[in-house]
N, CA, C, O and the ligand as a Tripos MOL2 file, in Angstrom:
@<TRIPOS>MOLECULE
protein
  309   307    78     0     0
PROTEIN
NO_CHARGES

@<TRIPOS>ATOM
      1 N         -25.3650   19.3320  -40.2600 N.3       1 MET1
      2 CA        -24.2460   20.0820  -39.8960 C.3       1 MET1
      3 C         -23.8950   19.9460  -38.3960 C.2       1 MET1
      4 O         -24.7750   20.0930  -37.5480 O.2       1 MET1
      5 N         -22.6350   19.6710  -38.0660 N.am      2 ALA2
      6 CA        -22.3830   19.4780  -36.5260 C.3       2 ALA2
      7 C         -22.4160   20.6040  -35.7860 C.2       2 ALA2
      8 O         -21.9200   21.6490  -36.2070 O.2       2 ALA2
      9 N         -22.9490   20.5180  -34.7160 N.am      3 GLU3
     10 CA        -23.1040   21.6750  -33.6990 C.3       3 GLU3
     11 C         -21.9410   21.4230  -32.6970 C.2       3 GLU3
     12 O         -21.6600   20.2800  -32.3370 O.2       3 GLU3
     13 N         -21.2620   22.5430  -32.2480 N.am      4 TYR4
     14 CA        -20.1900   22.4180  -31.4460 C.3       4 TYR4
     15 C         -20.5570   23.1590  -30.0990 C.2       4 TYR4
     16 O         -21.1550   24.2350  -30.1260 O.2       4 TYR4
     17 N         -20.2020   22.5860  -28.9960 N.am      5 VAL5
     18 CA        -20.4480   23.2180  -27.7210 C.3       5 VAL5
     19 C         -19.1650   23.6570  -27.1300 C.2       5 VAL5
     20 O         -18.1350   23.0220  -27.3580 O.2       5 VAL5
     21 N         -19.1760   24.7160  -26.3790 N.am      6 ASP6
     22 CA        -18.1280   25.0530  -25.6240 C.3       6 ASP6
     23 C         -18.0910   24.4320  -24.2310 C.2       6 ASP6
     24 O         -18.9990   24.7030  -23.4440 O.2       6 ASP6
     25 N         -17.1700   23.6750  -23.9050 N.am      7 VAL7
     26 CA        -17.1700   22.8560  -22.6100 C.3       7 VAL7
     27 C         -15.7140   23.0990  -22.0860 C.2       7 VAL7
     28 O         -14.7080   22.6480  -22.6350 O.2       7 VAL7
     29 N         -15.7280   23.8640  -20.9640 N.am      8 ASN8
     30 CA        -14.5640   23.9780  -20.0130 C.3       8 ASN8
     31 C         -13.3680   24.5540  -21.1760 C.2       8 ASN8
     32 O         -12.1990   24.1690  -21.1710 O.2       8 ASN8
     33 N         -13.8530   25.3950  -21.9980 N.am      9 GLY9
     34 CA        -12.7540   25.8860  -22.9490 C.3       9 GLY9
     35 C         -12.5800   25.1820  -24.2970 C.2       9 GLY9
     36 O         -11.9900   25.7600  -25.2100 O.2       9 GLY9
     37 N         -13.0790   23.9460  -24.4470 N.am     10 ALA10
     38 CA        -12.8150   23.0880  -25.6030 C.3      10 ALA10
     39 C         -14.0980   23.1360  -26.3490 C.2      10 ALA10
     40 O         -15.1700   23.2120  -25.7480 O.2      10 ALA10
     41 N         -14.0090   23.0890  -27.7520 N.am     11 GLN11
     42 CA        -15.1580   22.9070  -28.5270 C.3      11 GLN11
     43 C         -15.3980   21.4650  -28.8430 C.2      11 GLN11
     44 O         -14.6000   20.7690  -29.4710 O.2      11 GLN11
     45 N         -16.5710   21.0500  -28.3590 N.am     12 ILE12
     46 CA        -16.7840   19.5740  -28.5620 C.3      12 ILE12
     47 C         -18.2010   19.4060  -29.3800 C.2      12 ILE12
     48 O         -19.2250   20.0350  -29.1140 O.2      12 ILE12
     49 N         -18.0680   18.5060  -30.3480 N.am     13 GLU13
     50 CA        -19.1760   18.1530  -31.0510 C.3      13 GLU13
     51 C         -20.4180   17.6810  -30.2030 C.2      13 GLU13
     52 O         -20.2330   16.8590  -29.3050 O.2      13 GLU13
     53 N         -21.6070   18.1470  -30.4450 N.am     14 GLN14
     54 CA        -22.7450   18.0280  -29.5260 C.3      14 GLN14
     55 C         -22.9530   16.4330  -29.4050 C.2      14 GLN14
     56 O         -22.8860   15.9360  -28.2810 O.2      14 GLN14
     57 N         -23.1760   15.7070  -30.3990 N.am     15 GLY15
     58 CA        -23.4630   14.2410  -30.2010 C.3      15 GLY15
     59 C         -22.3510   13.5000  -29.4490 C.2      15 GLY15
     60 O         -22.5930   12.6700  -28.5730 O.2      15 GLY15
     61 N         -21.1490   13.8390  -29.8290 N.am     16 PHE16
     62 CA        -19.9800   13.2480  -29.0800 C.3      16 PHE16
     63 C         -19.9970   13.5350  -27.7110 C.2      16 PHE16
     64 O         -19.7290   12.6650  -26.8820 O.2      16 PHE16
     65 N         -20.3200   14.8090  -27.3680 N.am     17 LEU17
     66 CA        -20.3630   15.2890  -25.8030 C.3      17 LEU17
     67 C         -21.6650   14.4900  -25.1910 C.2      17 LEU17
     68 O         -21.5110   13.8850  -24.1300 O.2      17 LEU17
     69 N         -22.8080   14.4810  -25.7750 N.am     18 GLU18
     70 CA        -23.7820   13.7750  -25.0360 C.3      18 GLU18
     71 C         -23.3480   12.3130  -24.9110 C.2      18 GLU18
     72 O         -23.6210   11.7850  -23.8330 O.2      18 GLU18
     73 N         -22.7390   11.5920  -25.7990 N.am     19 ALA19
     74 CA        -22.4710   10.2970  -25.4880 C.3      19 ALA19
     75 C         -21.4810   10.1780  -24.4320 C.2      19 ALA19
     76 O         -21.5210    9.2140  -23.6670 O.2      19 ALA19
     77 N         -20.4880   11.1940  -24.3170 N.am     20 ASN20
     78 CA        -19.4430   11.0680  -23.3160 C.3      20 ASN20
     79 C         -20.1180   11.3540  -21.9440 C.2      20 ASN20
     80 O         -19.7710   10.7780  -20.9140 O.2      20 ASN20
     81 N         -21.0670   12.2480  -21.9990 N.am     21 ILE21
     82 CA        -21.7560   12.5120  -20.7230 C.3      21 ILE21
     83 C         -22.7230   11.3500  -20.2940 C.2      21 ILE21
     84 O         -22.8330   11.0190  -19.1140 O.2      21 ILE21
     85 N         -23.3800   10.7790  -21.2580 N.am     22 ALA22
     86 CA        -24.1410    9.5000  -20.8140 C.3      22 ALA22
     87 C         -23.1600    8.4250  -20.2490 C.2      22 ALA22
     88 O         -23.5560    7.6390  -19.3880 O.2      22 ALA22
     89 N         -21.9570    8.3880  -20.6990 N.am     23 GLU23
     90 CA        -20.9910    7.4130  -20.3440 C.3      23 GLU23
     91 C         -20.5670    7.7280  -18.8300 C.2      23 GLU23
     92 O         -20.4910    6.9230  -17.9010 O.2      23 GLU23
     93 N         -20.2950    9.1890  -18.8190 N.am     24 ALA24
     94 CA        -19.7250    9.5490  -17.4170 C.3      24 ALA24
     95 C         -20.8930    9.3260  -16.2250 C.2      24 ALA24
     96 O         -20.6450    9.0310  -15.0560 O.2      24 ALA24
     97 N         -22.2190    9.5380  -16.8040 N.am     25 ARG25
     98 CA        -23.2640    9.3070  -15.8320 C.3      25 ARG25
     99 C         -23.4710    7.9040  -15.3650 C.2      25 ARG25
    100 O         -24.1350    7.6850  -14.3520 O.2      25 ARG25
    101 N         -22.9090    6.9100  -16.0900 N.am     26 SER26
    102 CA        -23.0830    5.5530  -15.8550 C.3      26 SER26
    103 C         -22.0910    5.0330  -14.8740 C.2      26 SER26
    104 O         -22.1490    3.8740  -14.4630 O.2      26 SER26
    105 N         -21.0950    5.9630  -14.4600 N.am     27 TYR27
    106 CA        -20.0150    5.4860  -13.6190 C.3      27 TYR27
    107 C         -20.2990    5.9630  -12.0960 C.2      27 TYR27
    108 O         -21.1090    6.8500  -11.8310 O.2      27 TYR27
    109 N         -19.6510    5.3740  -11.2770 N.am     28 ASP28
    110 CA        -19.7990    5.8640   -9.8980 C.3      28 ASP28
    111 C         -18.2930    6.5080   -9.7460 C.2      28 ASP28
    112 O         -17.2660    5.8830  -10.0120 O.2      28 ASP28
    113 N         -18.3340    7.8510   -9.2780 N.am     29 TRP29
    114 CA        -17.1480    8.6800   -9.1470 C.3      29 TRP29
    115 C         -16.7350    8.8900   -7.7740 C.2      29 TRP29
    116 O         -17.5570    9.1010   -6.8820 O.2      29 TRP29
    117 N         -15.4060    8.8340   -7.5660 N.am     30 VAL30
    118 CA        -14.7370    9.1730   -6.2020 C.3      30 VAL30
    119 C         -13.9540   10.3960   -6.4640 C.2      30 VAL30
    120 O         -13.2030   10.5420   -7.4280 O.2      30 VAL30
    121 N         -14.1730   11.2280   -5.5740 N.am     31 ARG31
    122 CA        -13.3140   12.5230   -5.3960 C.3      31 ARG31
    123 C         -11.9000   12.2750   -5.0270 C.2      31 ARG31
    124 O         -11.6310   11.4550   -4.1500 O.2      31 ARG31
    125 N         -10.9570   12.9610   -5.6680 N.am     32 THR32
    126 CA         -9.5840   12.6110   -5.3360 C.3      32 THR32
    127 C          -8.6690   14.0730   -5.3760 C.2      32 THR32
    128 O          -8.9450   14.9330   -6.2120 O.2      32 THR32
    129 N          -7.8610   14.2100   -4.6590 N.am     33 ASP33
    130 CA         -7.0620   15.3670   -4.6090 C.3      33 ASP33
    131 C          -5.9060   15.2940   -5.5090 C.2      33 ASP33
    132 O          -5.1280   16.2470   -5.5470 O.2      33 ASP33
    133 N          -5.6850   14.0800   -6.3580 N.am     34 GLY34
    134 CA         -4.5100   14.0110   -7.2270 C.3      34 GLY34
    135 C          -4.5270   12.5460   -7.6980 C.2      34 GLY34
    136 O          -4.9810   11.6070   -7.0430 O.2      34 GLY34
    137 N          -3.9610   12.4750   -8.9440 N.am     35 MET35
    138 CA         -3.8430   11.1860   -9.4090 C.3      35 MET35
    139 C          -2.5990   10.4520   -8.6020 C.2      35 MET35
    140 O          -1.7470   11.0460   -7.9410 O.2      35 MET35
    141 N          -2.6790    9.1860   -8.7860 N.am     36 ASP36
    142 CA         -1.7710    8.3200   -8.0700 C.3      36 ASP36
    143 C          -1.3360    7.3090   -9.0460 C.2      36 ASP36
    144 O          -0.9330    6.1990   -8.6980 O.2      36 ASP36
    145 N          -1.4270    7.7420  -10.4120 N.am     37 VAL37
    146 CA         -0.8380    6.7130  -11.5330 C.3      37 VAL37
    147 C           0.4680    7.2140  -11.8190 C.2      37 VAL37
    148 O           0.9110    8.2530  -11.3280 O.2      37 VAL37
    149 N           1.1510    6.3940  -12.6990 N.am     38 THR38
    150 CA          2.6030    6.8180  -12.8800 C.3      38 THR38
    151 C           2.4620    7.8010  -14.1340 C.2      38 THR38
    152 O           3.4010    8.5690  -14.3450 O.2      38 THR38
    153 N           1.4600    7.8260  -14.8950 N.am     39 ASP39
    154 CA          1.5490    8.8740  -16.0740 C.3      39 ASP39
    155 C           1.6680   10.1660  -15.5940 C.2      39 ASP39
    156 O           1.3220   10.3740  -14.4310 O.2      39 ASP39
    157 N           2.1220   11.1310  -16.3170 N.am     40 ASP40
    158 CA          2.1180   12.4810  -15.7880 C.3      40 ASP40
    159 C           0.8610   13.2300  -15.8480 C.2      40 ASP40
    160 O           0.6520   14.2090  -15.1310 O.2      40 ASP40
    161 N           0.0510   12.7910  -16.6730 N.am     41 HIS41
    162 CA         -1.3540   13.3060  -16.5210 C.3      41 HIS41
    163 C          -2.2790   12.3920  -17.3730 C.2      41 HIS41
    164 O          -1.8730   11.6420  -18.2610 O.2      41 HIS41
    165 N          -3.6030   12.5530  -16.9830 N.am     42 VAL42
    166 CA         -4.7660   11.8430  -17.6800 C.3      42 VAL42
    167 C          -5.5730   12.6940  -18.2300 C.2      42 VAL42
    168 O          -5.2970   13.8790  -18.0460 O.2      42 VAL42
    169 N          -6.6520   12.4020  -18.9620 N.am     43 HIS43
    170 CA         -7.5320   13.2560  -19.6220 C.3      43 HIS43
    171 C          -9.2450   12.9660  -19.0520 C.2      43 HIS43
    172 O          -9.7670   11.8750  -18.8210 O.2      43 HIS43
    173 N          -9.7560   14.1280  -18.9530 N.am     44 CYS44
    174 CA        -11.2160   14.1240  -18.5970 C.3      44 CYS44
    175 C         -11.9010   13.4130  -19.6720 C.2      44 CYS44
    176 O         -11.5400   13.7100  -20.8100 O.2      44 CYS44
    177 N         -12.8710   12.4850  -19.5340 N.am     45 ILE45
    178 CA        -13.4390   11.7850  -20.4480 C.3      45 ILE45
    179 C         -14.5970   12.5490  -21.2120 C.2      45 ILE45
    180 O         -15.0680   12.1080  -22.2610 O.2      45 ILE45
    181 N         -14.9880   13.6180  -20.6720 N.am     46 VAL46
    182 CA        -15.9480   14.6290  -21.2840 C.3      46 VAL46
    183 C         -15.2740   15.4580  -22.2020 C.2      46 VAL46
    184 O         -15.3770   15.3460  -23.4240 O.2      46 VAL46
    185 N         -14.5330   16.3510  -21.5710 N.am     47 CYS47
    186 CA        -13.8610   17.6990  -22.2200 C.3      47 CYS47
    187 C         -12.4230   17.5000  -22.6110 C.2      47 CYS47
    188 O         -11.8630   18.2390  -23.4210 O.2      47 CYS47
    189 N         -11.8050   16.4270  -21.9840 N.am     48 PHE48
    190 CA        -10.5350   15.9270  -22.5110 C.3      48 PHE48
    191 C          -9.3460   16.9220  -21.9340 C.2      48 PHE48
    192 O          -8.1770   16.8610  -22.3150 O.2      48 PHE48
    193 N          -9.8470   17.8390  -20.9560 N.am     49 VAL49
    194 CA         -8.7300   18.5990  -20.5820 C.3      49 VAL49
    195 C          -7.7350   17.7550  -19.7140 C.2      49 VAL49
    196 O          -8.1340   16.7600  -19.1080 O.2      49 VAL49
    197 N          -6.5000   18.1500  -19.6670 N.am     50 ALA50
    198 CA         -5.4160   17.3880  -18.9300 C.3      50 ALA50
    199 C          -5.6030   17.5330  -17.5340 C.2      50 ALA50
    200 O          -5.7370   18.6500  -17.0340 O.2      50 ALA50
    201 N          -5.6250   16.3360  -16.7660 N.am     51 ILE51
    202 CA         -5.6410   16.3470  -15.2140 C.3      51 ILE51
    203 C          -4.3480   15.8030  -14.7060 C.2      51 ILE51
    204 O          -3.9660   14.6790  -15.0330 O.2      51 ILE51
    205 N          -3.6490   16.6050  -13.8900 N.am     52 ALA52
    206 CA         -2.5290   16.2260  -13.2890 C.3      52 ALA52
    207 C          -2.6610   16.0390  -11.7390 C.2      52 ALA52
    208 O          -3.4760   15.2260  -11.3020 O.2      52 ALA52
    209 N          -1.8640   16.7860  -10.8930 N.am     53 ARG53
    210 CA         -2.0880   16.5580   -9.4620 C.3      53 ARG53
    211 C          -2.9660   17.7200   -8.9780 C.2      53 ARG53
    212 O          -2.4650   18.6370   -8.3270 O.2      53 ARG53
    213 N          -4.2620   17.6920   -9.2860 N.am     54 GLN54
    214 CA         -5.1770   18.4310   -8.8690 C.3      54 GLN54
    215 C          -6.5130   17.8330   -8.4370 C.2      54 GLN54
    216 O          -6.5800   16.6110   -8.5710 O.2      54 GLN54
    217 N          -7.5350   18.4170   -7.9720 N.am     55 GLU55
    218 CA         -8.7250   17.8420   -7.5600 C.3      55 GLU55
    219 C          -9.4220   17.2830   -8.7930 C.2      55 GLU55
    220 O          -9.5420   18.0090   -9.7800 O.2      55 GLU55
    221 N          -9.9000   16.0100   -8.7970 N.am     56 ALA56
    222 CA        -10.6780   15.5280   -9.9430 C.3      56 ALA56
    223 C         -11.5980   14.4210   -9.4060 C.2      56 ALA56
    224 O         -11.7220   14.1750   -8.2060 O.2      56 ALA56
    225 N         -12.2360   13.7710  -10.4060 N.am     57 TYR57
    226 CA        -13.0140   12.6230  -10.0200 C.3      57 TYR57
    227 C         -12.5740   11.2770  -10.7070 C.2      57 TYR57
    228 O         -12.2440   11.2140  -11.8910 O.2      57 TYR57
    229 N         -12.6010   10.2630   -9.8900 N.am     58 ARG58
    230 CA        -12.0220    8.8260  -10.6820 C.3      58 ARG58
    231 C         -13.1170    7.8820  -10.5050 C.2      58 ARG58
    232 O         -13.8970    7.8970   -9.5530 O.2      58 ARG58
    233 N         -13.1310    6.9160  -11.6440 N.am     59 SER59
    234 CA        -13.8480    5.8010  -11.4520 C.3      59 SER59
    235 C         -13.2620    4.7280  -12.3430 C.2      59 SER59
    236 O         -13.3640    4.7040  -13.5700 O.2      59 SER59
    237 N         -12.6220    3.8260  -11.5680 N.am     60 GLU60
    238 CA        -11.7270    2.7760  -12.2770 C.3      60 GLU60
    239 C         -10.5370    3.3330  -13.0400 C.2      60 GLU60
    240 O          -9.5970    3.9030  -12.4860 O.2      60 GLU60
    241 N         -10.6500    3.1120  -14.4600 N.am     61 SER61
    242 CA         -9.3910    3.8990  -15.1350 C.3      61 SER61
    243 C          -9.8920    5.1370  -15.6770 C.2      61 SER61
    244 O          -9.1200    5.7860  -16.3830 O.2      61 SER61
    245 N         -11.1740    5.6190  -15.4460 N.am     62 ALA62
    246 CA        -11.7260    6.8280  -16.0140 C.3      62 ALA62
    247 C         -11.4210    8.0570  -15.1440 C.2      62 ALA62
    248 O         -11.3780    7.9070  -13.9230 O.2      62 ALA62
    249 N         -11.2340    9.1040  -15.6220 N.am     63 TRP63
    250 CA        -11.2350   10.3530  -14.9460 C.3      63 TRP63
    251 C         -12.2070   11.5130  -15.4960 C.2      63 TRP63
    252 O         -12.6090   11.5990  -16.6560 O.2      63 TRP63
    253 N         -12.4720   12.2930  -14.5520 N.am     64 LEU64
    254 CA        -13.4970   13.3340  -14.8250 C.3      64 LEU64
    255 C         -12.9670   14.7670  -14.1470 C.2      64 LEU64
    256 O         -12.5900   14.7450  -12.9760 O.2      64 LEU64
    257 N         -12.9490   15.8690  -14.8210 N.am     65 CYS65
    258 CA        -12.5000   17.0660  -14.2030 C.3      65 CYS65
    259 C         -13.6260   17.5210  -13.3580 C.2      65 CYS65
    260 O         -14.7580   17.0460  -13.4440 O.2      65 CYS65
    261 N         -13.2410   18.5500  -12.4560 N.am     66 THR66
    262 CA        -14.3150   19.1050  -11.4450 C.3      66 THR66
    263 C         -15.3790   19.7440  -12.3260 C.2      66 THR66
    264 O         -16.5500   19.6260  -11.9670 O.2      66 THR66
    265 N         -15.0710   20.4580  -13.5250 N.am     67 TYR67
    266 CA        -16.0420   21.2780  -14.0620 C.3      67 TYR67
    267 C         -16.9790   20.3430  -14.7120 C.2      67 TYR67
    268 O         -18.1480   20.7280  -14.7010 O.2      67 TYR67
    269 N         -16.7440   19.1880  -15.2860 N.am     68 CYS68
    270 CA        -17.6770   18.2950  -15.9070 C.3      68 CYS68
    271 C         -18.4490   17.6040  -14.9560 C.2      68 CYS68
    272 O         -19.6300   17.3530  -15.1950 O.2      68 CYS68
    273 N         -17.8320   17.2220  -13.7530 N.am     69 TYR69
    274 CA        -18.6400   16.6880  -12.7110 C.3      69 TYR69
    275 C         -19.6800   17.7250  -12.2740 C.2      69 TYR69
    276 O         -20.8670   17.4110  -12.1980 O.2      69 TYR69
    277 N         -19.3090   18.7740  -12.0280 N.am     70 SER70
    278 CA        -20.4220   19.5230  -11.4070 C.3      70 SER70
    279 C         -21.4650   19.9610  -12.4700 C.2      70 SER70
    280 O         -22.6600   20.0980  -12.2100 O.2      70 SER70
    281 N         -20.8590   20.1900  -13.8060 N.am     71 HIS71
    282 CA        -21.8080   20.5920  -14.7260 C.3      71 HIS71
    283 C         -22.7170   19.5890  -15.3560 C.2      71 HIS71
    284 O         -23.8060   19.9330  -15.8150 O.2      71 HIS71
    285 N         -22.2580   18.2500  -15.3900 N.am     72 PHE72
    286 CA        -23.0690   17.2400  -16.3480 C.3      72 PHE72
    287 C         -23.3620   16.0890  -15.4060 C.2      72 PHE72
    288 O         -24.4740   15.5720  -15.5160 O.2      72 PHE72
    289 N         -22.5220   15.6120  -14.4910 N.am     73 VAL73
    290 CA        -22.8290   14.5040  -13.7640 C.3      73 VAL73
    291 C         -23.5410   14.7030  -12.5290 C.2      73 VAL73
    292 O         -24.4600   13.9550  -12.1970 O.2      73 VAL73
    293 N         -23.1330   15.7440  -11.7870 N.am     74 ASN74
    294 CA        -23.9050   15.9800  -10.4310 C.3      74 ASN74
    295 C         -24.5010   17.3980  -10.5260 C.2      74 ASN74
    296 O         -24.4930   18.1950   -9.5880 O.2      74 ASN74
    297 N         -25.1000   17.6760  -11.9380 N.am     75 ALA75
    298 CA        -25.7830   19.0250  -11.9890 C.3      75 ALA75
    299 C         -26.9480   19.0410  -11.1580 C.2      75 ALA75
    300 O         -27.6490   18.0470  -10.9700 O.2      75 ALA75
    301 N         -27.1760   20.2860  -10.6120 N.am     76 LYS76
    302 CA        -28.5420   20.3720   -9.8060 C.3      76 LYS76
    303 C         -29.4950   20.8040  -10.8240 C.2      76 LYS76
    304 O         -29.2760   21.7490  -11.5820 O.2      76 LYS76
    305 N         -30.7110   19.9910  -10.8270 N.am     77 ALA77
    306 CA        -31.5850   20.3540  -11.7500 C.3      77 ALA77
    307 C         -32.4490   21.6390  -11.2750 C.2      77 ALA77
    308 O         -33.3120   22.1100  -12.0160 O.2      77 ALA77
    309 ZN        -13.9840   17.8090  -18.1300 Zn       78 ZN78
@<TRIPOS>BOND
     1     1     2 1
     2     2     3 1
     3     3     4 2
     4     3     5 am
     5     5     6 1
     6     6     7 1
     7     7     8 2
     8     7     9 am
     9     9    10 1
    10    10    11 1
    11    11    12 2
    12    11    13 am
    13    13    14 1
    14    14    15 1
    15    15    16 2
    16    15    17 am
    17    17    18 1
    18    18    19 1
    19    19    20 2
    20    19    21 am
    21    21    22 1
    22    22    23 1
    23    23    24 2
    24    23    25 am
    25    25    26 1
    26    26    27 1
    27    27    28 2
    28    27    29 am
    29    29    30 1
    30    30    31 1
    31    31    32 2
    32    31    33 am
    33    33    34 1
    34    34    35 1
    35    35    36 2
    36    35    37 am
    37    37    38 1
    38    38    39 1
    39    39    40 2
    40    39    41 am
    41    41    42 1
    42    42    43 1
    43    43    44 2
    44    43    45 am
    45    45    46 1
    46    46    47 1
    47    47    48 2
    48    47    49 am
    49    49    50 1
    50    50    51 1
    51    51    52 2
    52    51    53 am
    53    53    54 1
    54    54    55 1
    55    55    56 2
    56    55    57 am
    57    57    58 1
    58    58    59 1
    59    59    60 2
    60    59    61 am
    61    61    62 1
    62    62    63 1
    63    63    64 2
    64    63    65 am
    65    65    66 1
    66    66    67 1
    67    67    68 2
    68    67    69 am
    69    69    70 1
    70    70    71 1
    71    71    72 2
    72    71    73 am
    73    73    74 1
    74    74    75 1
    75    75    76 2
    76    75    77 am
    77    77    78 1
    78    78    79 1
    79    79    80 2
    80    79    81 am
    81    81    82 1
    82    82    83 1
    83    83    84 2
    84    83    85 am
    85    85    86 1
    86    86    87 1
    87    87    88 2
    88    87    89 am
    89    89    90 1
    90    90    91 1
    91    91    92 2
    92    91    93 am
    93    93    94 1
    94    94    95 1
    95    95    96 2
    96    95    97 am
    97    97    98 1
    98    98    99 1
    99    99   100 2
   100    99   101 am
   101   101   102 1
   102   102   103 1
   103   103   104 2
   104   103   105 am
   105   105   106 1
   106   106   107 1
   107   107   108 2
   108   107   109 am
   109   109   110 1
   110   110   111 1
   111   111   112 2
   112   111   113 am
   113   113   114 1
   114   114   115 1
   115   115   116 2
   116   115   117 am
   117   117   118 1
   118   118   119 1
   119   119   120 2
   120   119   121 am
   121   121   122 1
   122   122   123 1
   123   123   124 2
   124   123   125 am
   125   125   126 1
   126   126   127 1
   127   127   128 2
   128   127   129 am
   129   129   130 1
   130   130   131 1
   131   131   132 2
   132   131   133 am
   133   133   134 1
   134   134   135 1
   135   135   136 2
   136   135   137 am
   137   137   138 1
   138   138   139 1
   139   139   140 2
   140   139   141 am
   141   141   142 1
   142   142   143 1
   143   143   144 2
   144   143   145 am
   145   145   146 1
   146   146   147 1
   147   147   148 2
   148   147   149 am
   149   149   150 1
   150   150   151 1
   151   151   152 2
   152   151   153 am
   153   153   154 1
   154   154   155 1
   155   155   156 2
   156   155   157 am
   157   157   158 1
   158   158   159 1
   159   159   160 2
   160   159   161 am
   161   161   162 1
   162   162   163 1
   163   163   164 2
   164   163   165 am
   165   165   166 1
   166   166   167 1
   167   167   168 2
   168   167   169 am
   169   169   170 1
   170   170   171 1
   171   171   172 2
   172   171   173 am
   173   173   174 1
   174   174   175 1
   175   175   176 2
   176   175   177 am
   177   177   178 1
   178   178   179 1
   179   179   180 2
   180   179   181 am
   181   181   182 1
   182   182   183 1
   183   183   184 2
   184   183   185 am
   185   185   186 1
   186   186   187 1
   187   187   188 2
   188   187   189 am
   189   189   190 1
   190   190   191 1
   191   191   192 2
   192   191   193 am
   193   193   194 1
   194   194   195 1
   195   195   196 2
   196   195   197 am
   197   197   198 1
   198   198   199 1
   199   199   200 2
   200   199   201 am
   201   201   202 1
   202   202   203 1
   203   203   204 2
   204   203   205 am
   205   205   206 1
   206   206   207 1
   207   207   208 2
   208   207   209 am
   209   209   210 1
   210   210   211 1
   211   211   212 2
   212   211   213 am
   213   213   214 1
   214   214   215 1
   215   215   216 2
   216   215   217 am
   217   217   218 1
   218   218   219 1
   219   219   220 2
   220   219   221 am
   221   221   222 1
   222   222   223 1
   223   223   224 2
   224   223   225 am
   225   225   226 1
   226   226   227 1
   227   227   228 2
   228   227   229 am
   229   229   230 1
   230   230   231 1
   231   231   232 2
   232   231   233 am
   233   233   234 1
   234   234   235 1
   235   235   236 2
   236   235   237 am
   237   237   238 1
   238   238   239 1
   239   239   240 2
   240   239   241 am
   241   241   242 1
   242   242   243 1
   243   243   244 2
   244   243   245 am
   245   245   246 1
   246   246   247 1
   247   247   248 2
   248   247   249 am
   249   249   250 1
   250   250   251 1
   251   251   252 2
   252   251   253 am
   253   253   254 1
   254   254   255 1
   255   255   256 2
   256   255   257 am
   257   257   258 1
   258   258   259 1
   259   259   260 2
   260   259   261 am
   261   261   262 1
   262   262   263 1
   263   263   264 2
   264   263   265 am
   265   265   266 1
   266   266   267 1
   267   267   268 2
   268   267   269 am
   269   269   270 1
   270   270   271 1
   271   271   272 2
   272   271   273 am
   273   273   274 1
   274   274   275 1
   275   275   276 2
   276   275   277 am
   277   277   278 1
   278   278   279 1
   279   279   280 2
   280   279   281 am
   281   281   282 1
   282   282   283 1
   283   283   284 2
   284   283   285 am
   285   285   286 1
   286   286   287 1
   287   287   288 2
   288   287   289 am
   289   289   290 1
   290   290   291 1
   291   291   292 2
   292   291   293 am
   293   293   294 1
   294   294   295 1
   295   295   296 2
   296   295   297 am
   297   297   298 1
   298   298   299 1
   299   299   300 2
   300   299   301 am
   301   301   302 1
   302   302   303 1
   303   303   304 2
   304   303   305 am
   305   305   306 1
   306   306   307 1
   307   307   308 2
@<TRIPOS>SUBSTRUCTURE
     1 MET1         2 RESIDUE 1 A MET
     2 ALA2         6 RESIDUE 1 A ALA
     3 GLU3        10 RESIDUE 1 A GLU
     4 TYR4        14 RESIDUE 1 A TYR
     5 VAL5        18 RESIDUE 1 A VAL
     6 ASP6        22 RESIDUE 1 A ASP
     7 VAL7        26 RESIDUE 1 A VAL
     8 ASN8        30 RESIDUE 1 A ASN
     9 GLY9        34 RESIDUE 1 A GLY
    10 ALA10       38 RESIDUE 1 A ALA
    11 GLN11       42 RESIDUE 1 A GLN
    12 ILE12       46 RESIDUE 1 A ILE
    13 GLU13       50 RESIDUE 1 A GLU
    14 GLN14       54 RESIDUE 1 A GLN
    15 GLY15       58 RESIDUE 1 A GLY
    16 PHE16       62 RESIDUE 1 A PHE
    17 LEU17       66 RESIDUE 1 A LEU
    18 GLU18       70 RESIDUE 1 A GLU
    19 ALA19       74 RESIDUE 1 A ALA
    20 ASN20       78 RESIDUE 1 A ASN
    21 ILE21       82 RESIDUE 1 A ILE
    22 ALA22       86 RESIDUE 1 A ALA
    23 GLU23       90 RESIDUE 1 A GLU
    24 ALA24       94 RESIDUE 1 A ALA
    25 ARG25       98 RESIDUE 1 A ARG
    26 SER26      102 RESIDUE 1 A SER
    27 TYR27      106 RESIDUE 1 A TYR
    28 ASP28      110 RESIDUE 1 A ASP
    29 TRP29      114 RESIDUE 1 A TRP
    30 VAL30      118 RESIDUE 1 A VAL
    31 ARG31      122 RESIDUE 1 A ARG
    32 THR32      126 RESIDUE 1 A THR
    33 ASP33      130 RESIDUE 1 A ASP
    34 GLY34      134 RESIDUE 1 A GLY
    35 MET35      138 RESIDUE 1 A MET
    36 ASP36      142 RESIDUE 1 A ASP
    37 VAL37      146 RESIDUE 1 A VAL
    38 THR38      150 RESIDUE 1 A THR
    39 ASP39      154 RESIDUE 1 A ASP
    40 ASP40      158 RESIDUE 1 A ASP
    41 HIS41      162 RESIDUE 1 A HIS
    42 VAL42      166 RESIDUE 1 A VAL
    43 HIS43      170 RESIDUE 1 A HIS
    44 CYS44      174 RESIDUE 1 A CYS
    45 ILE45      178 RESIDUE 1 A ILE
    46 VAL46      182 RESIDUE 1 A VAL
    47 CYS47      186 RESIDUE 1 A CYS
    48 PHE48      190 RESIDUE 1 A PHE
    49 VAL49      194 RESIDUE 1 A VAL
    50 ALA50      198 RESIDUE 1 A ALA
    51 ILE51      202 RESIDUE 1 A ILE
    52 ALA52      206 RESIDUE 1 A ALA
    53 ARG53      210 RESIDUE 1 A ARG
    54 GLN54      214 RESIDUE 1 A GLN
    55 GLU55      218 RESIDUE 1 A GLU
    56 ALA56      222 RESIDUE 1 A ALA
    57 TYR57      226 RESIDUE 1 A TYR
    58 ARG58      230 RESIDUE 1 A ARG
    59 SER59      234 RESIDUE 1 A SER
    60 GLU60      238 RESIDUE 1 A GLU
    61 SER61      242 RESIDUE 1 A SER
    62 ALA62      246 RESIDUE 1 A ALA
    63 TRP63      250 RESIDUE 1 A TRP
    64 LEU64      254 RESIDUE 1 A LEU
    65 CYS65      258 RESIDUE 1 A CYS
    66 THR66      262 RESIDUE 1 A THR
    67 TYR67      266 RESIDUE 1 A TYR
    68 CYS68      270 RESIDUE 1 A CYS
    69 TYR69      274 RESIDUE 1 A TYR
    70 SER70      278 RESIDUE 1 A SER
    71 HIS71      282 RESIDUE 1 A HIS
    72 PHE72      286 RESIDUE 1 A PHE
    73 VAL73      290 RESIDUE 1 A VAL
    74 ASN74      294 RESIDUE 1 A ASN
    75 ALA75      298 RESIDUE 1 A ALA
    76 LYS76      302 RESIDUE 1 A LYS
    77 ALA77      306 RESIDUE 1 A ALA
    78 ZN78       309 GROUP 0 **** ****
């Protein structure tokens, strides 16, 4: 039976979440104050929240919200 975890307000299946976090940890992230792409918004690769013109983290074509960056990628052990 699948376990769901609350991540930044979204219910995400545990195994799927762990795979997304592992992927996110393999990237180098750059902090940005807002997106500079032509789309009106992008989605965090971990929790899928919509990211528009706000602080976020970017790596090539992938985006990460500040919540997921601080909780999963740059978490203080
Ligand atoms: Zn996120």
